[in-house]
C-alpha positions, -999 to +999 in steps of 0.1 A: -505-455-616-511-489-627-494-506-657-512-529-680-488-557-688-484-591-706-462-614-685-443-642-702-436-670-678-413-700-685-432-730-698-467-713-694-489-692-716-487-655-715-506-638-687-523-603-688-527-582-657-518-550-640-489-539-618-490-511-592-453-504-600-427-517-623-403-541-607-369-530-596-336-547-603-334-559-567-369-574-566-372-612-561-410-614-570-436-595-589-472-589-578-498-590-607-533-578-602-563-593-620-543-621-637-560-636-668-553-649-703-546-624-730-582-629-743-597-620-708-605-657-698-597-671-664-564-690-659-570-726-654-545-730-626-558-700-606-591-699-587-616-676-602-618-653-572-581-645-570-573-608-575-535-608-569-508-633-577-471-633-567-446-648-592-409-652-586-388-632-610-368-662-618-397-677-636-404-647-658-388-644-693-398-608-699-427-584-694-445-563-720-457-530-709-490-519-728-502-484-735-528-470-711-561-457-725-551-422-715-519-423-735-539-434-766-559-401-765-528-380-770-526-368-805-490-370-818-493-357-853-521-335-869-523-329-906-543-299-918 
């Protein structure tokens, strides 16, 4: 299962991407697939054909985990 995320890096703009698995407390780095700006544009400091980037955990402020499309289809409350 992949997780759609927004990565908040110290001193940089937020980065959207996907994670194969959530980082563990013992991890020293994080591997982000398909890194891009939140609006879908390429990051100016990464080549356009890059598909994975490794960031050190100590450069990351926090990670937002977004809902998957499958989770959005679940109906939580139905009113008749």
